[in-house]
C-alpha positions as CSV (number, residue, x, y, z in Angstrom):
1,M,19.9,-20.0,-0.8
2,S,21.4,-17.7,-3.6
3,Y,19.8,-14.0,-4.1
4,T,19.8,-12.3,-7.4
5,K,21.1,-8.9,-8.0
6,Q,17.8,-7.1,-7.3
7,Q,17.4,-8.8,-4.2
8,I,21.1,-7.9,-3.1
9,M,20.6,-4.0,-4.2
10,L,17.1,-3.9,-1.8
11,T,19.2,-5.2,1.0
12,F,21.8,-2.5,0.3
13,S,19.0,0.2,-0.6
14,Y,17.3,-0.5,3.0
15,M,20.6,-0.7,5.1
16,S,20.8,2.9,3.9
17,Y,18.3,3.7,6.5
18,F,20.2,3.0,9.4
19,G,20.7,6.0,11.8
20,F,18.1,8.2,10.4
21,A,17.0,9.5,13.4
22,L,20.2,10.1,15.3
23,E,20.8,13.6,16.4
24,G,24.4,14.0,17.1
25,T,27.1,15.8,14.7
26,D,27.6,14.4,11.0
27,K,30.7,12.6,12.3
28,K,29.1,11.0,15.3
29,N,25.9,10.0,13.3
30,A,28.4,8.6,10.5
31,E,30.3,6.5,13.1
32,I,27.4,4.9,14.5
33,T,25.8,4.0,11.3
34,L,29.1,2.4,10.1
35,T,28.9,0.1,13.3
36,K,25.5,-0.8,12.1
37,F,26.4,-1.5,8.5
38,N,29.3,-3.5,9.5
39,E,26.9,-5.6,11.7
40,A,24.4,-6.0,9.1
41,L,27.3,-7.2,6.5
42,R,28.3,-9.8,9.0
43,S,24.5,-11.0,9.7
44,W,22.0,-10.3,6.9
45,K,21.5,-13.4,4.7
46,P,21.8,-11.7,0.9
47,I,24.9,-10.1,2.1
48,K,26.4,-11.9,4.9
49,N,30.4,-11.8,5.0
50,Q,30.5,-10.8,1.2
51,W,30.9,-7.3,1.4
52,E,32.8,-4.4,3.1
53,V,32.4,-0.5,3.4
54,V,34.9,1.3,1.5
55,W,33.4,4.7,1.4
56,G,31.4,6.3,3.9
57,P,28.5,6.3,5.2
58,A,28.9,10.2,4.2
59,V,26.1,12.0,5.7
60,F,24.8,15.8,5.3
61,A,22.3,18.1,7.3
62,L,21.2,21.2,6.5
63,P,22.4,23.9,9.2
64,G,20.6,24.4,12.0
65,T,18.3,21.1,11.3
66,K,18.3,18.0,13.8
67,F,18.3,15.3,11.4
68,D,20.5,14.2,8.5
69,D,19.2,15.0,5.0
70,S,21.5,12.9,3.0
71,L,23.3,9.6,3.2
72,M,25.4,7.5,1.0
73,Y,28.2,4.7,1.0
74,A,29.7,2.4,-1.2
75,V,30.8,-1.0,-0.5
76,R,33.2,-3.4,-2.4
77,N,32.9,-7.2,-2.9
78,I,35.2,-9.2,-1.0
79,E,35.6,-12.1,-3.5
80,D,35.8,-9.7,-6.5
81,P,37.1,-6.5,-5.8
82,S,36.4,-5.1,-9.1
83,K,32.6,-4.9,-7.7
84,Y,31.2,-1.9,-6.1
85,V,27.9,-0.9,-4.8
86,I,26.8,3.0,-4.1
87,A,23.6,2.8,-1.8
88,I,21.8,6.2,-1.7
89,R,19.5,6.6,1.5
90,G,15.9,7.5,0.7
91,T,13.7,10.3,2.4
92,N,14.6,10.7,6.2
93,P,10.9,10.3,7.6
94,V,11.7,12.4,10.6
95,S,13.2,15.5,8.6
96,I,10.7,17.9,7.5
97,P,13.5,19.8,5.3
98,N,14.2,16.8,3.6
99,W,10.7,16.4,2.6
100,V,10.1,19.7,1.6
101,I,13.4,20.3,-0.3
102,W,14.7,17.1,-1.6
103,D,11.0,15.7,-2.4
104,F,8.7,18.2,-3.1
105,Q,10.3,20.9,-5.1
106,A,9.0,19.6,-8.5
107,K,7.2,22.8,-9.7
108,Y,10.5,23.8,-11.6
109,L,12.5,22.1,-13.7
110,K,16.3,22.5,-14.3
111,D,18.5,21.7,-17.6
112,W,20.6,18.4,-17.4
113,P,24.0,19.8,-17.7
114,F,25.9,16.5,-18.5
115,G,26.6,14.5,-21.5
116,N,25.8,15.2,-25.1
117,P,21.8,14.4,-25.4
118,P,20.4,14.4,-29.1
119,Q,19.4,18.2,-30.1
120,Y,16.0,17.1,-30.3
121,L,15.9,16.3,-26.6
122,V,15.7,18.9,-23.9
123,P,16.4,16.9,-20.8
124,K,15.4,18.6,-17.6
125,I,15.4,17.4,-13.9
126,S,13.1,18.7,-11.0
127,E,14.6,21.1,-8.4
128,S,14.7,18.4,-6.0
129,T,16.5,16.2,-8.1
130,N,18.9,18.3,-9.0
131,F,19.6,19.7,-5.7
132,G,19.7,16.2,-4.3
133,L,22.4,15.5,-6.9
134,I,24.6,18.1,-6.0
135,M,24.4,17.4,-2.4
136,L,25.6,13.5,-3.1
137,Q,28.2,14.9,-5.6
138,A,30.0,17.0,-2.6
139,L,29.5,14.6,0.0
140,R,32.7,13.2,1.5
141,P,33.0,10.9,4.4
142,E,34.3,12.4,7.6
143,S,38.1,12.0,9.0
144,G,38.4,8.0,10.4
145,M,35.8,6.9,7.9
146,P,36.6,4.6,5.0
147,G,37.5,6.9,1.8
148,A,37.7,10.1,4.3
149,K,38.0,13.6,2.6
150,Q,37.2,12.1,-0.8
151,T,34.1,12.7,-3.0
152,I,32.3,9.3,-4.4
153,L,34.2,10.6,-8.0
154,E,37.6,10.8,-6.3
155,F,37.0,7.7,-4.5
156,L,36.3,5.7,-7.8
157,N,39.5,7.2,-9.9
158,S,41.5,6.5,-6.5
159,E,40.2,2.8,-6.5
160,L,39.9,2.3,-10.2
161,G,42.2,4.8,-11.8
162,Q,41.4,7.0,-15.1
163,E,41.5,3.6,-17.1
164,G,40.8,0.9,-14.8
165,K,37.8,-1.8,-14.9
166,G,35.3,-2.1,-12.6
167,D,31.7,-3.1,-12.0
168,V,29.8,-0.2,-10.2
169,C,26.1,-0.5,-9.4
170,I,23.9,2.4,-7.9
171,T,20.9,1.6,-5.9
172,G,18.5,3.3,-3.6
173,H,14.9,3.2,-2.5
174,S,12.3,6.0,-2.6
175,L,14.2,9.5,-2.8
176,G,17.1,7.0,-3.5
177,G,15.1,5.4,-6.3
178,A,15.1,8.8,-7.9
179,L,18.6,9.8,-7.0
180,S,20.5,6.5,-7.9
181,P,19.5,6.3,-11.7
182,T,20.4,9.9,-11.9
183,M,23.6,9.6,-10.3
184,A,24.4,6.5,-12.5
185,L,23.7,8.7,-15.6
186,W,25.8,11.4,-14.4
187,L,28.8,8.8,-13.9
188,K,27.9,7.7,-17.4
189,D,28.0,11.0,-18.9
190,I,31.4,11.8,-17.5
191,Q,33.1,8.7,-19.0
192,G,36.3,9.6,-20.6
193,K,35.8,12.9,-19.1
194,G,36.7,12.2,-15.5
195,L,35.9,8.5,-15.1
196,S,37.5,5.7,-16.8
197,E,35.5,4.5,-19.9
198,N,36.2,0.9,-19.0
199,I,33.7,1.0,-15.7
200,N,30.5,-0.9,-16.2
201,I,27.9,1.4,-14.8
202,S,24.5,-0.2,-13.6
203,T,21.5,1.0,-11.3
204,V,18.6,-0.7,-9.4
205,A,16.3,1.7,-8.5
206,F,13.2,1.1,-5.9
207,A,10.0,3.2,-5.6
208,G,11.3,6.3,-6.8
209,P,9.4,9.3,-8.1
210,S,10.4,10.5,-11.6
211,A,13.2,12.4,-11.6
212,G,13.0,14.5,-14.7
213,N,10.9,15.2,-17.8
214,E,10.1,12.9,-20.5
215,D,13.1,14.2,-22.8
216,F,15.3,13.2,-19.5
217,A,13.8,9.9,-19.4
218,E,14.1,9.3,-23.1
219,Y,18.1,10.2,-22.6
220,S,18.5,8.1,-19.5
221,D,17.1,5.1,-21.2
222,Q,19.3,5.8,-24.3
223,Q,22.5,6.0,-21.9
224,L,21.8,3.4,-19.6
225,G,19.7,0.9,-21.7
226,D,19.1,-2.5,-19.9
227,Q,22.0,-1.4,-17.4
228,C,19.1,0.6,-15.6
229,V,16.5,-1.6,-13.6
230,R,13.2,0.4,-12.1
231,I,11.1,-1.7,-9.6
232,A,7.8,-0.3,-8.6
233,N,5.3,-1.5,-6.5
234,S,1.6,-0.8,-8.3
235,L,0.1,0.1,-4.9
236,D,2.8,2.5,-3.8
237,I,2.0,5.9,-4.2
238,V,5.3,7.5,-4.6
239,P,6.4,5.9,-8.4
240,H,2.9,7.7,-9.2
241,A,5.0,11.1,-8.8
242,W,5.3,13.4,-10.5
243,N,3.6,12.7,-13.9
244,T,0.1,14.7,-13.7
245,Q,-2.0,11.4,-14.9
246,T,-0.4,9.2,-12.5
247,L,-1.1,11.4,-9.6
248,K,-4.6,11.8,-10.3
249,K,-5.0,8.1,-9.5
250,L,-3.8,8.4,-6.0
251,Y,-7.3,9.2,-4.6
252,G,-8.7,6.1,-5.4
253,L,-5.5,4.0,-5.3
254,Y,-6.8,2.0,-2.2
255,F,-10.5,2.3,-2.5
256,P,-12.5,2.1,-0.4
257,L,-9.8,3.7,1.7
258,L,-9.9,7.5,0.8
259,P,-7.2,9.9,1.4
260,S,-7.6,12.4,4.6
261,L,-8.4,16.0,3.6
262,P,-5.3,17.0,4.4
263,L,-3.7,14.3,2.3
264,A,-6.0,14.8,-0.5
265,M,-4.9,18.6,-0.4
266,V,-1.3,17.6,-0.7
267,F,-2.2,15.3,-3.8
268,R,-4.0,18.4,-5.4
269,K,-1.0,20.5,-4.8
270,M,1.4,17.8,-6.3
271,I,-0.9,17.5,-9.6
272,R,-1.0,21.3,-9.7
273,D,2.9,21.6,-9.6
274,S,3.1,18.8,-12.0
275,K,1.3,20.2,-15.1
276,G,2.9,21.2,-18.0
277,K,6.0,19.8,-17.0
278,K,5.9,16.4,-18.8
279,Y,7.4,14.4,-16.2
280,R,7.9,10.8,-17.1
281,Q,9.6,7.7,-15.6
282,I,12.4,6.2,-16.7
283,N,11.7,2.7,-18.1
284,A,8.1,3.9,-18.4
285,D,7.0,0.7,-20.0
286,E,8.6,-1.5,-17.4
287,P,5.6,-3.0,-15.6
288,P,5.4,-2.8,-12.0
289,L,5.2,-5.6,-9.4
290,E,1.6,-6.5,-8.7
291,G,1.0,-4.9,-5.4
292,K,-1.1,-7.0,-2.6
293,Y,-3.6,-4.8,-0.8
294,K,-3.7,-5.2,2.6
295,I,-7.5,-5.3,3.8
296,L,-6.7,-4.9,7.6
297,I,-4.5,-2.0,7.3
298,A,-6.3,1.5,7.6
299,P,-6.1,4.6,7.1
300,Y,-5.2,5.2,3.8
301,I,-1.5,6.9,4.7
302,I,-0.8,3.7,6.7
303,Q,-1.7,1.6,3.9
304,A,0.6,3.8,1.6
305,I,3.4,3.4,4.0
306,Y,3.0,-0.5,4.0
307,Q,3.2,-0.6,0.5
308,H,6.3,2.0,0.0
309,V,8.3,0.0,2.7
310,Q,7.3,-3.2,3.8
311,G,5.6,-3.8,0.2
312,Y,8.9,-4.4,-1.9
313,P,10.5,-7.1,0.8
314,E,7.4,-8.9,0.6
315,L,6.9,-8.7,-3.2
316,M,10.7,-9.7,-3.7
317,G,10.2,-12.6,-1.4
318,M,12.6,-11.1,1.4
319,E,10.4,-10.9,4.1
320,D,12.6,-12.8,6.3
321,D,15.9,-11.4,4.9
322,I,15.7,-7.7,5.8
323,P,15.0,-6.7,9.5
324,L,12.5,-4.1,8.9
325,E,11.6,-3.8,12.6
326,D,15.2,-3.1,13.6
327,L,15.3,-0.5,10.6
328,L,12.3,1.4,10.1
329,P,9.6,2.1,12.8
330,L,7.9,3.9,10.4
331,P,4.4,3.7,10.8
332,K,4.4,5.1,14.6
333,M,7.1,7.6,14.0
334,I,5.3,9.3,10.8
335,R,1.9,9.3,12.5
336,E,3.6,11.4,15.3
337,I,5.2,13.7,12.6
338,L,2.5,14.2,10.3
339,G,-0.3,14.5,12.9
340,P,-3.3,15.7,10.8
341,I,-2.5,14.5,7.6
342,V,-2.4,10.9,9.2
343,N,-5.5,11.6,11.3
């Protein structure tokens, strides 16, 4: 069976969740995760024996916290070594700081500092997106790991050179679905000023919230064009953020299931924080995948988790290709962590 680029990118996006609940040092967590990556590269059907890890995984945890908050890695195609994929992990479901800092800081916007946007545009990104991108730009794999001590930009330059050719696709799911096209835009903006102009940069992003305002979305669309693919499930709550109007749809998204009172209060705060910011998705006119409501799954939050996680492999015909049971035991873990919101 042959797989599409989108299916392969979904595989790499989900692979990035390996190790999210590890409690060791960054170095130890990276070593264990790399072992898991190599096992997946040998056994998962869409990528089996076709790719090798060449950078990372690089992980970062806020000082004093228990779990990793950022993870990114890069693979290279064995048959065609000019092809690379950079995968960014989504929100760590067991890291509360990851949710608070990387996801929910949307009340304030930061200027996009790269490239040369047209004067009629003032592209801005959320504080969460800004912080997430800064962390990714600074990540360096630990000693003994592929690409050790190099940032991702340093790695690309060492691999491809200032004038070299290559194909680099950045992908991610959830938070990674917001950060991957943002990183792709950053790399696009610095081509010729720190990165070879001959590199083809593309991105396939899954299940991400909007990263910035409507001017940022327009600028991103101009720069990346058809090299940016955004995939959303119509029944996934995450891509509804942070546009004020789409956020309002969340209350009745799974009717007759209704959000619990604490979750409804979270939605209310999200709507309040988004007002006046003019958030808009990149590729906003791209229709979402038509989600399939699971009648027997309740309460609201469990339906939401299903649509956000299991929904994408299902809608993309990959239920048997990504072993989610080994990767993301999310429903049980999130119920334990979020407690009152779930109940």
